[in-house]
VMD Tcl script that builds the backbone (N, CA, C; Angstrom):
set m [mol new atoms 459]
animate dup $m
set s [atomselect $m all]
$s set {name element resname resid chain x y z} {
  {N N MET 1 A 0.791 -1.031 0.072}
  {CA C MET 1 A 0.291 -0.268 0.015}
  {C C MET 1 A 0.847 1.551 -0.048}
  {N N SER 2 A 0.741 2.144 -0.937}
  {CA C SER 2 A 1.482 3.531 -1.024}
  {C C SER 2 A 0.113 4.515 -0.598}
  {N N ILE 3 A 0.920 5.923 -0.410}
  {CA C ILE 3 A 0.049 6.940 0.009}
  {C C ILE 3 A -0.510 7.490 -1.376}
  {N N GLN 4 A -1.867 7.569 -1.154}
  {CA C GLN 4 A -2.495 8.196 -2.719}
  {C C GLN 4 A -2.021 9.618 -2.815}
  {N N PRO 5 A -1.732 9.887 -4.419}
  {CA C PRO 5 A -1.439 11.292 -4.600}
  {C C PRO 5 A -2.722 12.027 -4.792}
  {N N LEU 6 A -2.082 13.580 -4.504}
  {CA C LEU 6 A -3.208 14.600 -4.802}
  {C C LEU 6 A -3.167 14.527 -6.378}
  {N N ILE 7 A -4.695 14.857 -6.659}
  {CA C ILE 7 A -4.699 14.579 -8.392}
  {C C ILE 7 A -4.779 16.067 -8.625}
  {N N SER 8 A -4.541 16.242 -9.420}
  {CA C SER 8 A -4.221 17.760 -9.945}
  {C C SER 8 A -5.563 18.216 -10.839}
  {N N ARG 9 A -5.798 19.501 -10.295}
  {CA C ARG 9 A -7.247 20.072 -10.966}
  {C C ARG 9 A -6.479 21.377 -12.219}
  {N N PRO 10 A -7.643 21.606 -12.975}
  {CA C PRO 10 A -7.254 22.570 -14.042}
  {C C PRO 10 A -7.101 23.962 -13.088}
  {N N SER 11 A -7.886 24.093 -11.955}
  {CA C SER 11 A -7.848 25.270 -11.479}
  {C C SER 11 A -6.239 25.249 -10.505}
  {N N PHE 12 A -5.757 24.501 -10.455}
  {CA C PHE 12 A -4.187 24.511 -9.896}
  {C C PHE 12 A -3.244 25.395 -10.636}
  {N N GLU 13 A -3.358 25.515 -11.874}
  {CA C GLU 13 A -2.998 25.935 -12.563}
  {C C GLU 13 A -2.953 27.657 -13.292}
  {N N GLU 14 A -3.985 27.668 -12.684}
  {CA C GLU 14 A -5.161 28.964 -12.754}
  {C C GLU 14 A -5.007 29.871 -12.083}
  {N N ASN 15 A -5.026 29.236 -10.613}
  {CA C ASN 15 A -5.302 30.318 -9.196}
  {C C ASN 15 A -4.180 30.272 -8.440}
  {N N PRO 16 A -2.809 30.600 -8.660}
  {CA C PRO 16 A -1.677 30.862 -7.782}
  {C C PRO 16 A -2.139 30.695 -6.264}
  {N N LYS 17 A -3.135 31.225 -5.715}
  {CA C LYS 17 A -3.327 31.178 -4.399}
  {C C LYS 17 A -3.693 29.624 -4.041}
  {N N LEU 18 A -3.928 28.679 -4.735}
  {CA C LEU 18 A -4.477 27.562 -4.853}
  {C C LEU 18 A -3.525 26.423 -5.165}
  {N N ALA 19 A -2.637 27.180 -5.998}
  {CA C ALA 19 A -1.549 26.475 -6.476}
  {C C ALA 19 A -0.313 26.097 -5.150}
  {N N LYS 20 A -0.075 27.083 -4.394}
  {CA C LYS 20 A 0.973 27.083 -3.290}
  {C C LYS 20 A 0.224 25.948 -2.646}
  {N N PRO 21 A -0.924 25.995 -1.797}
  {CA C PRO 21 A -1.040 25.167 -0.997}
  {C C PRO 21 A -1.088 23.284 -1.196}
  {N N ALA 22 A -1.560 23.426 -2.710}
  {CA C ALA 22 A -1.736 22.075 -3.239}
  {C C ALA 22 A 0.120 21.312 -3.614}
  {N N SER 23 A 0.853 22.618 -4.067}
  {CA C SER 23 A 2.326 22.198 -3.861}
  {C C SER 23 A 2.867 21.801 -2.570}
  {N N LYS 24 A 2.721 22.540 -1.686}
  {CA C LYS 24 A 2.962 22.257 -0.233}
  {C C LYS 24 A 2.475 20.803 0.167}
  {N N LEU 25 A 1.215 20.482 -0.234}
  {CA C LEU 25 A 0.739 19.231 0.145}
  {C C LEU 25 A 1.228 18.204 -0.397}
  {N N ARG 26 A 1.553 18.024 -1.698}
  {CA C ARG 26 A 2.340 17.528 -2.203}
  {C C ARG 26 A 3.852 16.881 -1.956}
  {N N SER 27 A 4.195 17.952 -1.747}
  {CA C SER 27 A 5.905 17.890 -1.186}
  {C C SER 27 A 5.795 17.231 0.442}
  {N N LEU 28 A 4.608 17.598 1.129}
  {CA C LEU 28 A 4.283 16.820 2.152}
  {C C LEU 28 A 4.359 15.311 1.656}
  {N N LEU 29 A 3.400 14.874 1.186}
  {CA C LEU 29 A 3.115 13.534 0.979}
  {C C LEU 29 A 4.456 12.851 0.271}
  {N N ALA 30 A 5.070 13.710 -0.278}
  {CA C ALA 30 A 6.261 12.948 -0.952}
  {C C ALA 30 A 7.253 12.597 -0.062}
  {N N ALA 31 A 7.322 13.774 1.262}
  {CA C ALA 31 A 8.262 13.649 2.176}
  {C C ALA 31 A 8.074 12.344 3.033}
  {N N ILE 32 A 6.817 12.430 3.358}
  {CA C ILE 32 A 6.109 11.049 3.663}
  {C C ILE 32 A 6.617 9.594 3.290}
  {N N GLU 33 A 6.375 9.770 2.226}
  {CA C GLU 33 A 6.809 8.385 1.235}
  {C C GLU 33 A 8.068 8.189 1.479}
  {N N LYS 34 A 9.038 8.698 1.893}
  {CA C LYS 34 A 10.211 8.525 2.221}
  {C C LYS 34 A 10.356 7.979 3.478}
  {N N LYS 35 A 9.623 8.008 4.840}
  {CA C LYS 35 A 9.452 7.253 5.478}
  {C C LYS 35 A 9.265 6.004 5.618}
  {N N GLU 36 A 9.475 5.171 6.820}
  {CA C GLU 36 A 8.489 3.778 6.998}
  {C C GLU 36 A 7.547 4.272 7.992}
  {N N ILE 37 A 6.307 3.937 7.271}
  {CA C ILE 37 A 5.094 4.616 8.424}
  {C C ILE 37 A 4.217 3.269 8.414}
  {N N LEU 38 A 3.162 3.181 9.459}
  {CA C LEU 38 A 2.575 1.854 9.825}
  {C C LEU 38 A 1.334 1.795 8.604}
  {N N PRO 39 A 1.142 0.632 8.191}
  {CA C PRO 39 A -0.111 0.647 7.316}
  {C C PRO 39 A -1.281 1.141 8.046}
  {N N SER 40 A -1.500 1.417 9.189}
  {CA C SER 40 A -3.057 2.229 9.640}
  {C C SER 40 A -2.998 3.415 9.483}
  {N N VAL 41 A -1.537 4.303 9.912}
  {CA C VAL 41 A -1.413 5.684 9.621}
  {C C VAL 41 A -1.094 6.012 7.796}
  {N N GLU 42 A -0.990 5.271 7.267}
  {CA C GLU 42 A -0.912 5.169 5.574}
  {C C GLU 42 A -2.454 5.177 5.409}
  {N N GLY 43 A -3.389 4.271 6.069}
  {CA C GLY 43 A -4.591 4.107 5.706}
  {C C GLY 43 A -5.320 5.719 5.812}
  {N N LYS 44 A -5.041 6.209 7.100}
  {CA C LYS 44 A -5.691 7.136 7.518}
  {C C LYS 44 A -5.228 8.427 6.665}
  {N N ILE 45 A -3.766 8.551 6.145}
  {CA C ILE 45 A -3.340 9.344 5.642}
  {C C ILE 45 A -4.274 9.685 4.002}
  {N N ASN 46 A -4.456 8.327 3.522}
  {CA C ASN 46 A -5.275 8.117 2.023}
  {C C ASN 46 A -6.660 8.693 2.626}
  {N N GLU 47 A -7.206 8.136 3.497}
  {CA C GLU 47 A -8.741 8.835 3.687}
  {C C GLU 47 A -8.704 10.404 3.802}
  {N N ILE 48 A -7.717 10.970 4.332}
  {CA C ILE 48 A -7.450 12.319 4.373}
  {C C ILE 48 A -7.321 12.933 2.635}
  {N N ILE 49 A -6.851 12.432 2.315}
  {CA C ILE 49 A -6.284 12.730 0.955}
  {C C ILE 49 A -7.637 12.295 -0.156}
  {N N THR 50 A -8.303 11.523 -0.047}
  {CA C THR 50 A -9.569 11.188 -0.556}
  {C C THR 50 A -10.366 12.211 -0.318}
  {N N GLY 51 A -10.268 12.389 0.903}
  {CA C GLY 51 A -11.407 13.777 1.090}
  {C C GLY 51 A -11.019 15.011 0.418}
  {N N VAL 52 A -9.785 15.336 0.234}
  {CA C VAL 52 A -9.570 16.554 -0.793}
  {C C VAL 52 A -9.697 16.322 -2.146}
  {N N ASN 53 A -9.163 15.110 -2.610}
  {CA C ASN 53 A -9.379 14.968 -3.813}
  {C C ASN 53 A -10.760 14.398 -4.514}
  {N N ASP 54 A -11.747 14.285 -3.463}
  {CA C ASP 54 A -13.447 14.116 -4.118}
  {C C ASP 54 A -13.969 15.802 -3.582}
  {N N PHE 55 A -13.368 16.672 -3.284}
  {CA C PHE 55 A -14.301 17.785 -2.823}
  {C C PHE 55 A -14.463 18.560 -3.641}
  {N N PRO 56 A -16.021 19.069 -3.920}
  {CA C PRO 56 A -16.464 19.669 -4.902}
  {C C PRO 56 A -16.656 20.780 -4.886}
  {N N GLY 57 A -16.194 21.573 -3.871}
  {CA C GLY 57 A -16.327 23.254 -3.444}
  {C C GLY 57 A -15.504 24.015 -4.369}
  {N N PRO 58 A -16.193 25.017 -4.099}
  {CA C PRO 58 A -15.445 26.483 -5.100}
  {C C PRO 58 A -13.678 26.322 -4.705}
  {N N ASP 59 A -12.862 27.189 -5.385}
  {CA C ASP 59 A -11.476 27.241 -4.770}
  {C C ASP 59 A -11.087 27.708 -3.697}
  {N N PRO 60 A -11.819 28.664 -2.870}
  {CA C PRO 60 A -11.377 29.134 -1.720}
  {C C PRO 60 A -11.879 28.140 -0.554}
  {N N LEU 61 A -12.598 27.387 -1.027}
  {CA C LEU 61 A -12.956 26.273 0.020}
  {C C LEU 61 A -12.132 25.342 -0.258}
  {N N LEU 62 A -11.615 24.795 -1.141}
  {CA C LEU 62 A -10.560 24.038 -1.521}
  {C C LEU 62 A -9.320 24.127 -0.818}
  {N N ILE 63 A -8.703 25.613 -0.884}
  {CA C ILE 63 A -7.992 26.100 -0.372}
  {C C ILE 63 A -7.647 25.529 1.054}
  {N N LYS 64 A -9.016 26.055 1.652}
  {CA C LYS 64 A -9.140 25.606 3.202}
  {C C LYS 64 A -9.131 24.025 3.465}
  {N N GLN 65 A -9.794 23.533 2.556}
  {CA C GLN 65 A -9.503 21.767 2.607}
  {C C GLN 65 A -8.521 21.587 2.611}
  {N N ILE 66 A -7.383 21.958 1.935}
  {CA C ILE 66 A -6.042 21.038 1.568}
  {C C ILE 66 A -5.222 21.967 2.912}
  {N N THR 67 A -5.524 22.989 3.197}
  {CA C THR 67 A -5.165 23.657 4.489}
  {C C THR 67 A -4.932 22.689 5.785}
  {N N SER 68 A -6.487 22.513 5.905}
  {CA C SER 68 A -6.973 21.718 7.015}
  {C C SER 68 A -6.254 20.017 6.802}
  {N N ALA 69 A -6.220 19.619 5.542}
  {CA C ALA 69 A -5.869 18.103 5.483}
  {C C ALA 69 A -4.215 18.335 5.705}
  {N N GLN 70 A -3.387 19.093 5.302}
  {CA C GLN 70 A -1.938 19.010 5.793}
  {C C GLN 70 A -1.610 19.153 7.351}
  {N N THR 71 A -2.590 19.919 8.207}
  {CA C THR 71 A -2.667 19.899 9.258}
  {C C THR 71 A -2.802 18.672 10.117}
  {N N ALA 72 A -4.227 18.175 9.612}
  {CA C ALA 72 A -4.374 16.635 10.057}
  {C C ALA 72 A -3.451 15.546 10.168}
  {N N ILE 73 A -2.601 15.901 8.734}
  {CA C ILE 73 A -1.556 14.863 8.339}
  {C C ILE 73 A -0.433 14.932 9.339}
  {N N LEU 74 A -0.114 16.298 9.743}
  {CA C LEU 74 A 0.877 16.675 10.684}
  {C C LEU 74 A 0.679 15.978 12.250}
  {N N LYS 75 A -0.524 16.656 12.451}
  {CA C LYS 75 A -0.754 16.011 13.615}
  {C C LYS 75 A -1.124 14.571 13.653}
  {N N LEU 76 A -1.079 13.467 13.089}
  {CA C LEU 76 A -1.570 12.544 12.863}
  {C C LEU 76 A -0.359 12.090 12.865}
  {N N LEU 77 A 0.847 12.289 11.945}
  {CA C LEU 77 A 2.339 11.969 12.147}
  {C C LEU 77 A 2.893 11.915 13.498}
  {N N GLU 78 A 2.667 13.194 14.045}
  {CA C GLU 78 A 2.876 13.497 15.348}
  {C C GLU 78 A 2.584 12.607 16.598}
  {N N LYS 79 A 1.166 12.533 16.828}
  {CA C LYS 79 A 0.504 11.471 17.434}
  {C C LYS 79 A 0.778 10.135 17.251}
  {N N GLU 80 A 0.480 9.540 16.345}
  {CA C GLU 80 A 0.778 8.041 16.099}
  {C C GLU 80 A 2.392 7.837 16.067}
  {N N LEU 81 A 3.378 8.197 15.232}
  {CA C LEU 81 A 4.601 7.643 14.997}
  {C C LEU 81 A 5.586 9.208 15.797}
  {N N GLY 82 A 5.061 9.907 16.176}
  {CA C GLY 82 A 6.591 10.902 17.185}
  {C C GLY 82 A 7.248 11.251 15.767}
  {N N ILE 83 A 6.730 11.673 14.465}
  {CA C ILE 83 A 7.434 12.239 13.625}
  {C C ILE 83 A 7.169 13.447 13.674}
  {N N TYR 84 A 8.271 14.676 13.232}
  {CA C TYR 84 A 7.851 15.894 13.114}
  {C C TYR 84 A 8.612 16.493 12.278}
  {N N PRO 85 A 7.854 17.363 11.326}
  {CA C PRO 85 A 8.794 18.346 10.370}
  {C C PRO 85 A 9.951 18.762 10.765}
  {N N LYS 86 A 10.913 19.420 9.893}
  {CA C LYS 86 A 12.015 20.072 10.356}
  {C C LYS 86 A 11.587 21.451 11.051}
  {N N ASN 87 A 12.415 21.886 12.163}
  {CA C ASN 87 A 12.414 23.035 12.629}
  {C C ASN 87 A 11.196 23.215 13.225}
  {N N HIS 88 A 10.714 22.390 13.800}
  {CA C HIS 88 A 9.197 22.374 14.558}
  {C C HIS 88 A 9.628 22.764 15.989}
  {N N PHE 89 A 10.650 21.932 16.436}
  {CA C PHE 89 A 10.804 22.362 17.855}
  {C C PHE 89 A 11.345 23.845 17.821}
  {N N GLN 90 A 12.110 24.020 16.987}
  {CA C GLN 90 A 12.616 25.665 17.048}
  {C C GLN 90 A 11.710 26.223 17.518}
  {N N THR 91 A 10.763 26.470 16.186}
  {CA C THR 91 A 9.304 27.154 16.270}
  {C C THR 91 A 8.764 27.278 17.180}
  {N N LEU 92 A 8.345 25.793 18.124}
  {CA C LEU 92 A 7.613 25.827 19.134}
  {C C LEU 92 A 8.255 26.454 20.398}
  {N N TRP 93 A 9.989 26.250 20.333}
  {CA C TRP 93 A 10.449 27.259 21.501}
  {C C TRP 93 A 10.375 28.224 21.669}
  {N N LEU 94 A 10.694 28.721 20.500}
  {CA C LEU 94 A 10.954 30.316 20.153}
  {C C LEU 94 A 9.598 31.214 21.129}
  {N N THR 95 A 8.369 30.326 20.763}
  {CA C THR 95 A 7.345 31.277 21.523}
  {C C THR 95 A 7.667 30.963 23.029}
  {N N ILE 96 A 7.840 29.625 23.311}
  {CA C ILE 96 A 7.997 29.273 24.717}
  {C C ILE 96 A 9.070 30.261 25.299}
  {N N GLY 97 A 9.824 30.513 24.486}
  {CA C GLY 97 A 11.325 30.962 25.220}
  {C C GLY 97 A 10.878 32.392 25.505}
  {N N MET 98 A 10.344 32.996 24.510}
  {CA C MET 98 A 9.848 34.555 24.837}
  {C C MET 98 A 8.909 34.828 25.609}
  {N N THR 99 A 8.081 33.721 26.255}
  {CA C THR 99 A 6.938 33.807 26.866}
  {C C THR 99 A 7.772 33.567 28.551}
  {N N ALA 100 A 8.195 32.200 28.353}
  {CA C ALA 100 A 8.618 31.646 29.905}
  {C C ALA 100 A 10.035 32.110 30.415}
  {N N PHE 101 A 10.950 32.846 29.341}
  {CA C PHE 101 A 12.149 33.295 29.979}
  {C C PHE 101 A 12.038 34.696 29.540}
  {N N GLY 102 A 11.380 35.022 28.700}
  {CA C GLY 102 A 11.895 36.489 27.926}
  {C C GLY 102 A 11.302 37.712 28.925}
  {N N ILE 103 A 9.680 37.425 29.141}
  {CA C ILE 103 A 8.967 38.191 30.106}
  {C C ILE 103 A 9.600 38.209 31.591}
  {N N PRO 104 A 9.766 37.005 32.164}
  {CA C PRO 104 A 10.199 36.968 33.476}
  {C C PRO 104 A 11.402 37.882 33.882}
  {N N MET 105 A 12.396 37.920 32.728}
  {CA C MET 105 A 13.670 38.470 32.725}
  {C C MET 105 A 13.640 39.588 32.293}
  {N N GLY 106 A 13.104 40.134 31.739}
  {CA C GLY 106 A 12.571 41.328 31.525}
  {C C GLY 106 A 11.829 42.157 32.324}
  {N N LEU 107 A 11.188 41.363 33.179}
  {CA C LEU 107 A 10.336 42.029 34.410}
  {C C LEU 107 A 11.581 42.512 35.418}
  {N N ALA 108 A 12.515 41.190 35.655}
  {CA C ALA 108 A 13.694 41.248 36.780}
  {C C ALA 108 A 14.276 42.375 36.223}
  {N N PHE 109 A 14.627 42.482 34.912}
  {CA C PHE 109 A 15.469 44.086 34.746}
  {C C PHE 109 A 14.641 45.004 34.577}
  {N N GLY 110 A 13.540 45.521 34.646}
  {CA C GLY 110 A 12.801 46.519 34.779}
  {C C GLY 110 A 12.835 46.918 36.171}
  {N N THR 111 A 12.202 46.246 36.927}
  {CA C THR 111 A 12.293 46.096 38.313}
  {C C THR 111 A 13.850 46.752 39.188}
  {N N ALA 112 A 14.661 46.013 38.613}
  {CA C ALA 112 A 15.813 46.298 39.110}
  {C C ALA 112 A 16.325 47.614 38.553}
  {N N MET 113 A 16.333 48.058 37.483}
  {CA C MET 113 A 16.632 49.256 37.325}
  {C C MET 113 A 15.866 50.405 37.494}
  {N N GLY 114 A 14.365 50.121 38.210}
  {CA C GLY 114 A 13.504 51.081 38.710}
  {C C GLY 114 A 12.426 51.421 37.389}
  {N N ASN 115 A 12.631 51.041 36.238}
  {CA C ASN 115 A 11.764 51.769 35.021}
  {C C ASN 115 A 11.666 50.260 33.997}
  {N N LEU 116 A 9.896 50.156 34.288}
  {CA C LEU 116 A 9.312 49.104 33.476}
  {C C LEU 116 A 9.522 48.944 32.085}
  {N N ALA 117 A 10.431 49.856 31.554}
  {CA C ALA 117 A 10.388 50.452 30.023}
  {C C ALA 117 A 11.484 49.233 29.561}
  {N N PHE 118 A 12.141 48.827 30.485}
  {CA C PHE 118 A 13.016 47.989 30.067}
  {C C PHE 118 A 12.638 46.656 29.938}
  {N N LEU 119 A 11.511 46.390 29.955}
  {CA C LEU 119 A 10.605 44.994 30.181}
  {C C LEU 119 A 10.688 44.099 28.704}
  {N N GLY 120 A 11.050 45.055 28.105}
  {CA C GLY 120 A 11.357 44.425 26.468}
  {C C GLY 120 A 12.681 43.740 26.219}
  {N N ILE 121 A 13.506 44.202 27.078}
  {CA C ILE 121 A 15.075 43.689 26.951}
  {C C ILE 121 A 14.965 42.417 27.018}
  {N N GLY 122 A 14.255 41.705 28.071}
  {CA C GLY 122 A 14.362 40.382 28.269}
  {C C GLY 122 A 13.632 39.086 26.920}
  {N N LEU 123 A 12.735 39.876 26.059}
  {CA C LEU 123 A 12.349 39.169 24.939}
  {C C LEU 123 A 13.064 38.794 23.738}
  {N N PRO 124 A 14.334 39.391 23.905}
  {CA C PRO 124 A 15.502 38.571 22.790}
  {C C PRO 124 A 16.040 37.630 23.552}
  {N N MET 125 A 16.294 37.859 24.576}
  {CA C MET 125 A 17.130 36.875 25.412}
  {C C MET 125 A 16.071 35.568 25.244}
  {N N GLY 126 A 15.194 35.472 25.875}
  {CA C GLY 126 A 14.329 34.740 25.865}
  {C C GLY 126 A 14.123 33.868 24.692}
  {N N MET 127 A 13.669 34.794 23.313}
  {CA C MET 127 A 14.032 33.880 22.007}
  {C C MET 127 A 15.253 33.270 21.926}
  {N N ALA 128 A 16.269 33.642 22.070}
  {CA C ALA 128 A 17.770 32.970 22.133}
  {C C ALA 128 A 17.411 31.876 22.817}
  {N N ILE 129 A 17.414 31.844 24.035}
  {CA C ILE 129 A 17.001 30.414 24.784}
  {C C ILE 129 A 16.233 29.675 23.979}
  {N N GLY 130 A 15.349 29.919 23.496}
  {CA C GLY 130 A 14.033 29.220 23.031}
  {C C GLY 130 A 14.470 28.381 21.706}
  {N N ILE 131 A 15.055 29.673 21.198}
  {CA C ILE 131 A 15.838 29.010 19.597}
  {C C ILE 131 A 16.767 27.854 19.971}
  {N N ALA 132 A 17.905 28.044 20.946}
  {CA C ALA 132 A 18.412 27.079 21.457}
  {C C ALA 132 A 18.046 25.903 21.977}
  {N N ILE 133 A 17.194 25.868 22.967}
  {CA C ILE 133 A 16.434 24.829 23.039}
  {C C ILE 133 A 15.390 23.980 21.968}
  {N N GLY 134 A 15.175 24.883 21.253}
  {CA C GLY 134 A 14.663 24.000 19.974}
  {C C GLY 134 A 15.163 23.211 19.070}
  {N N ASN 135 A 16.672 24.136 18.730}
  {CA C ASN 135 A 17.407 23.261 18.002}
  {C C ASN 135 A 17.867 22.149 18.296}
  {N N SER 136 A 18.268 22.199 19.586}
  {CA C SER 136 A 18.952 20.780 20.638}
  {C C SER 136 A 17.673 19.729 20.384}
  {N N LYS 137 A 16.308 20.001 20.498}
  {CA C LYS 137 A 15.291 18.994 20.237}
  {C C LYS 137 A 15.271 18.642 19.009}
  {N N ASP 138 A 15.212 19.501 18.159}
  {CA C ASP 138 A 15.298 19.406 16.473}
  {C C ASP 138 A 16.609 18.128 16.232}
  {N N LYS 139 A 17.703 18.684 16.915}
  {CA C LYS 139 A 18.831 17.698 16.452}
  {C C LYS 139 A 18.399 16.522 17.225}
  {N N GLU 140 A 17.925 16.192 18.198}
  {CA C GLU 140 A 17.841 14.853 18.741}
  {C C GLU 140 A 16.748 13.949 18.368}
  {N N ALA 141 A 15.666 15.029 17.188}
  {CA C ALA 141 A 14.896 13.911 16.671}
  {C C ALA 141 A 15.068 13.603 15.451}
  {N N ALA 142 A 16.396 14.336 14.566}
  {CA C ALA 142 A 16.839 14.137 13.612}
  {C C ALA 142 A 17.920 12.742 13.773}
  {N N ALA 143 A 18.746 12.742 14.771}
  {CA C ALA 143 A 18.951 11.805 15.404}
  {C C ALA 143 A 18.354 10.412 15.454}
  {N N LYS 144 A 17.212 10.612 15.812}
  {CA C LYS 144 A 16.407 9.182 16.394}
  {C C LYS 144 A 16.045 8.539 15.015}
  {N N GLY 145 A 15.701 10.032 13.750}
  {CA C GLY 145 A 15.424 9.198 12.851}
  {C C GLY 145 A 13.796 9.691 12.854}
  {N N LYS 146 A 13.244 10.671 13.664}
  {CA C LYS 146 A 12.003 11.206 13.672}
  {C C LYS 146 A 12.036 12.629 13.019}
  {N N GLN 147 A 12.457 12.877 11.984}
  {CA C GLN 147 A 12.358 14.219 11.804}
  {C C GLN 147 A 11.753 14.067 10.126}
  {N N LEU 148 A 10.680 14.507 9.718}
  {CA C LEU 148 A 10.560 14.667 8.448}
  {C C LEU 148 A 11.092 15.384 7.704}
  {N N ASP 149 A 11.747 15.047 6.158}
  {CA C ASP 149 A 12.344 16.247 5.331}
  {C C ASP 149 A 11.618 17.195 4.933}
  {N N TRP 150 A 10.637 17.635 5.651}
  {CA C TRP 150 A 9.820 18.645 5.265}
  {C C TRP 150 A 9.423 19.981 5.904}
  {N N PRO 151 A 9.589 21.259 5.201}
  {CA C PRO 151 A 10.380 22.238 6.147}
  {C C PRO 151 A 9.093 22.501 7.116}
  {N N SER 152 A 8.745 22.930 8.424}
  {CA C SER 152 A 7.973 23.587 9.352}
  {C C SER 152 A 7.603 24.971 8.847}
  {N N GLU 153 A 6.648 25.589 8.664}
  {CA C GLU 153 A 6.560 27.034 8.438}
  {C C GLU 153 A 5.475 27.864 9.448}
}
mol reanalyze $m
mol bondsrecalc $m
mol representation Tube
mol addrep $m
């Protein structure tokens, strides 16, 4: 059993707003095919792709269908197999670093200096800490073979 491809439509060439999500979904499916995945997960992915291929709606709704299918496939891979796209953890930890480390550090600087205008100083520091943690987690996932060769955006 293999992963079902996304069926091309004439509107993919005519509408650039539709062509970009379709191309991203095709590249995601190509990256998944390079990985060893369970037949049950493959079947669920094929069900999602069948839903997109059989979608009768207009282009704006098809764009939403393709985007939601991509999100559903990525969540399925994370949940069932623990496979993540490239830079997944870096993106995740960037925001965590800013909120969990940056804001408290900025608050500490602002209180120490007696002026809370320095609150923003902590955000870049927290961002750097978050990116460093995320990069290490991404390298760890790559070493375990749990990283999908598909960029996360």
